[in-house]
C-alpha positions in Angstrom: -0.1 0.0 0.0 1.4 3.4 -0.9 1.6 6.6 1.0 -1.1 9.2 2.0 -1.0 13.1 1.2 -1.6 15.0 4.3 -2.7 17.8 2.2 -5.1 15.9 0.1 -8.8 15.9 1.2 -9.6 12.3 0.2 -6.6 11.1 2.1 -7.9 13.0 5.1 -11.3 11.2 4.5 -9.4 7.9 4.5 -7.6 8.9 7.9 -11.0 9.9 9.4 -10.1 13.7 9.7 -13.0 14.5 7.3 -16.2 13.0 7.7 -17.9 11.0 4.8 -20.8 8.9 4.4 -19.2 5.4 3.6 -21.0 2.9 1.6 -18.4 0.1 1.2 -14.9 -0.7 1.1 -12.4 -3.6 0.3 -8.7 -4.1 1.1 -7.6 -1.4 -1.4 -10.5 0.9 -2.0 -13.2 2.9 -0.1 -16.6 4.3 -1.3 -18.7 7.1 -0.2 -21.4 9.5 -1.2 -20.5 12.7 -3.1 -21.5 15.6 -1.3 -22.8 17.4 -4.4 -24.6 14.5 -6.2 -25.3 14.9 -9.7 -27.9 11.9 -9.6 -29.8 10.0 -6.9 -26.7 7.6 -6.7 -23.4 9.3 -7.0 -20.7 7.5 -5.1 -16.9 8.2 -5.2 -14.7 5.2 -5.2 -11.1 5.9 -4.2 -7.9 3.9 -3.6 -6.7 3.7 -0.1 -3.4 5.4 -0.9 -2.6 8.5 -2.9 -2.6 8.4 -6.6 -2.8 11.7 -8.2 -5.1 10.8 -11.1 -5.7 7.9 -13.7 -2.9 9.3 -15.8 -0.4 8.4 -13.0 -1.6 4.9 -12.6 1.3 2.5 -13.0 1.7 -1.3 -13.2 2.1 -1.5 -9.5 -1.4 0.0 -9.0 -3.3 -2.7 -11.1 -4.7 -4.8 -8.3 -5.9 -1.5 -6.8 -7.6 -0.4 -10.0 -9.3 -4.0 -10.2 -10.4 -3.4 -6.6 -11.9 0.1 -7.5 -14.0 -1.6 -10.3 -15.2 -4.5 -8.0 -16.3 -2.1 -5.3 -18.1 0.1 -8.0 -20.0 -3.0 -8.9 -20.8 -3.8 -5.2 -22.1 -0.3 -4.5 -24.1 -0.3 -7.8 -25.8 -3.4 -6.7 -26.4 -2.2 -3.2 -27.9 1.1 -4.7 -30.1 -0.9 -6.9 -28.7 0.6 -10.2 -27.0 -2.4 -11.5 -30.2 -3.5 -13.3 -31.1 -0.1 -14.8 -27.5 1.3 -15.7 -25.0 3.5 -14.2 -22.2 5.5 -15.5 -18.4 5.0 -14.2 -16.4 8.2 -14.7 -12.7 9.2 -14.2 -11.7 12.9 -14.7 -8.3 13.8 -15.5 -6.8 17.4 -15.0 -8.4 20.8 -15.1 -10.2 20.6 -18.5 -11.7 17.8 -17.3 -13.1 19.4 -14.2 -11.3 17.3 -11.8 -11.3 19.0 -8.6 -9.5 16.8 -6.1 -6.1 15.6 -6.9 -6.7 11.8 -5.6 -7.7 9.0 -8.3 -11.4 8.7 -7.9 -14.1 6.9 -9.9 -17.6 8.3 -9.8 -20.5 6.0 -9.9 -23.4 7.7 -11.0 -26.9 6.4 -11.8 -30.6 6.0 -10.3 -32.3 8.2 -13.3 -32.1 8.3 -17.0 -28.7 10.2 -17.8 -28.5 12.7 -20.4 -26.2 13.0 -23.3 -24.4 10.2 -25.1 -20.8 9.2 -24.4 -20.2 7.5 -27.8 
């Protein structure tokens, strides 16, 4: 397991310094409700150590990244959006509106989402 960044909001959530509404976890990942939800289900899934963003993932992180997807599936099931559909989103950098520099996957669902993604 890698280090945490004491200046990172999500690392501080992992350390219990900042409250969150946790909805699941496994050995490598933690899931909690977004404080500014864009849909009825809007959950963030983060690694338990600091990775800046998806562009910084290395081969050493593959087990952790797999755990992020596994936990995303679990929280989608527990929120009841696995049968209707949900979106998984990673934002990387300023132009993608990435507001927290800690790798995080958005699990978004619970209503018909607008737009097409291709």
